[in-house]
N, C-alpha and C positions, 0 to 999 in steps of 0.2 A: 426405368429409373423414376417415373411418376409413382411406383408402388410406396416409396418411401413416405409418401404424403397420405397415405391411408394409415387411418387409427385403427389400433387393436383393440380399443375401449370403446365400447358403446356408451353414448350418454345417458347416463340415469342407472346405469347397472355395469357390474363388471365382475368377473369369476376370479379364484384364488390364483390361478395360473396367470391372470392378466395382471393382477396386481404383483406377483413376485416377479413377470417380465419387466414392468415398470421399475421396481426397485433395483432390478439387474442393471437396466440400461442408466438409472440415474446414480448408481455406485461407480459404473466405469466413467461417467462423465465426470464426477468428482475425482477419482483417483488419476484420471488423465490431466485435470486442470492441477490437483497438488503436485504430482510428477512433473509439470512444467514449471510450475512456481518455484518447487524445490531447486531446480537446476539454476536458476539464476537469481537467487534471493538468498537471505539468511532466516527465511521463514521458519518459525518455531513448530516442534514437532506436533503441540496441540493445534496450532492453526491450520496445518497441513491435515490433520485426522478431522479437523471441524469441515474442511473443505469436502471431504468424502462423504461425511455424515449427512452435510445440510440439504443435499438435494433429496437424498432419501427422505428425508423428514418433511420435505415441501412436498413430495410427490404425494407422501401418505395423507397430509393436512389436505391437499387440494382434491385427493380420490374422496376423501371423507366429507366435505363441502359439497361436490357434484351436484351443484344445482339449486342448493339450498340456501336461500338468501339470507335467512337469519343466521345459520351456521358461518356463512361467509362474513357477514358483518362483525360476528364475534372474533373470527380469526383475525381479521383486519385490526381490530382494536389492539388483540394481544399482541401482535406483531410489531404494532407501534410504540408499545411499551419498551421494546429491546433497545430501541434508539436511545432513550434516556438511560438505561442502565450501561451504555458502551462508551468507552473513551473515542474519541477521534485517532483513525488509523491513517495508514500510508495510503496513497491513491491506487497505488498498485494491487494492495491487498483487498481494498474496498470493491475494487474491479473485479477482482478473482470470486469475491462474494457474489456480485451479481451476476457472473458468470454462470456459477453452478446453481442459482436460484432459479436463474431462466431456464437453465437445463432440466432441472425439476420441475418446473411448471410445464414444458414441453413434454417430459416423460408422462407426467399425470394424465395430459392430453390423449396420451397413446402414441405420440409421434416419436418413439425411441431411436430411430435412425436418424431422423433430423436432428434432434438432441445431440446425439453422438458424432453428426457431421458437422454441427454448429460448435461443438466443444472441441473438436481437431483443429477447426479453422481459427477459432478465438484464441486456442492456446499457441498455435504455431504462428500467429501475427503477434502476439505478446512475445515470444522467445525470440522472433526475428527483431523486432524493434528494441529490443534489451541488448541487442549485439551491435547495433547501427551507433557509432560515434555522435555524439552530441554536444552543441555548444557549451550546455551547461555543465557537462563533464569535468570542463577543465577549471571549474571554480570551487573552491573551497571555504567554509565559514571559519573566520578567525575570530576568538572571543577574548578579550584582554581587560583584566581589571586594573585600574590604575588609582592610586591615592586623589584625594581632592586638590592636593598643593601641585599636582602636575597639569600643565596646559597642554590637553591631549590634542588639540586641533592640527598641531603641526610637530609633536613631540616625536613621533615616528617617520616622519617624511623621509627621511635619508635611507631609513632601513628599507622602507617601502619601495623606494626607488632602486635599491641594490637588489632586493629577493623578488619583487614583483613584478608583474606585468601590467596589472592593473589592480585597483583597489577602490571599494566604494563603503563609506560608513551608512550601514544600514539603521542603527538602533545604538541610541547612547539613553543608559539611566543610573540612576543613583541608587547605592546599596549600603547597608550597615549606618542607616540614620544619617546618611548624606557624607560620608566620611570617604566614601569610595565611589567611583564612576565604573560600570561595566559597559563595555564597546563590543559593538558586534559589526565586523567587517566581512564583505564579500571580496574575495581576492582571488587572481590567477597567479601561481607560483611560475617563476621562469624556471627553476630546476626542483621539481617535487623532492629530489634527494638531499636537498638542502633545507629541510623543515626544520632538524635539529639545531642547525647551525642560526637559524632564522628565530628560533623559539629563545635559542640562549642569549641572542643579541636583544630581543625584546625584554625579556626579564631583568636585563642588567639597567632598562631605563624604567621599568614599571615598579621597581623596589621589590622585586621576586615575589610579585603577587600573581595568582592564578592567569593562566593562559591555556588555550584549548585550539586546536585546529580541527576541525570536522568535515567528512566528506558531505558537501551540499546536497549531492543527490541523495544519500540516506537520511539526512537529517531535515530536507526542506520541502518534503512531498506530503505534508499531512495535508487530510481533509476534515 
């Protein structure tokens, strides 16, 4: 069992076979992560492909550095620029990126079996946690646009009492040169099937302006 902690790459040198073996383990780790993420989320095809390719790239870069301090500093600087060229993503997606990068670093050190075991455990934990019901799953985000003439503080109270178990005004801001207000609520529906009826009742109050209900779990976990 302890043999998995023995690196197949010697410090300072590596052969073609060792390099290809590192890439094989890195690709497997990326494929496992992409497969687990695709089963429990609506990740795009390009993102899943990136999860497979990223650990291979990381492995190659680290093997090329391989003890060279100057090259290591240059690589760190190049990687740091990626952050400023990328938009904030969902917490789950960022976790997956860190997972495959860790696997790539581990493969570059020659611990392919450890990287594979780590990926299987981490992916399994992600799949398990995604299937466990959590309290945040009950809430949805409600966006309502109202005219400036409407006193929104209590304009929808009766409808909230009828259709929701709880509600909270999260944000209110002006729009269209102050002629409109945009309200963001966090609500828990009594009956999710009554969403259309709820929206119809709301638009009769807000002058048929824009209203939207969004899944809180999908839209509120950006980093």
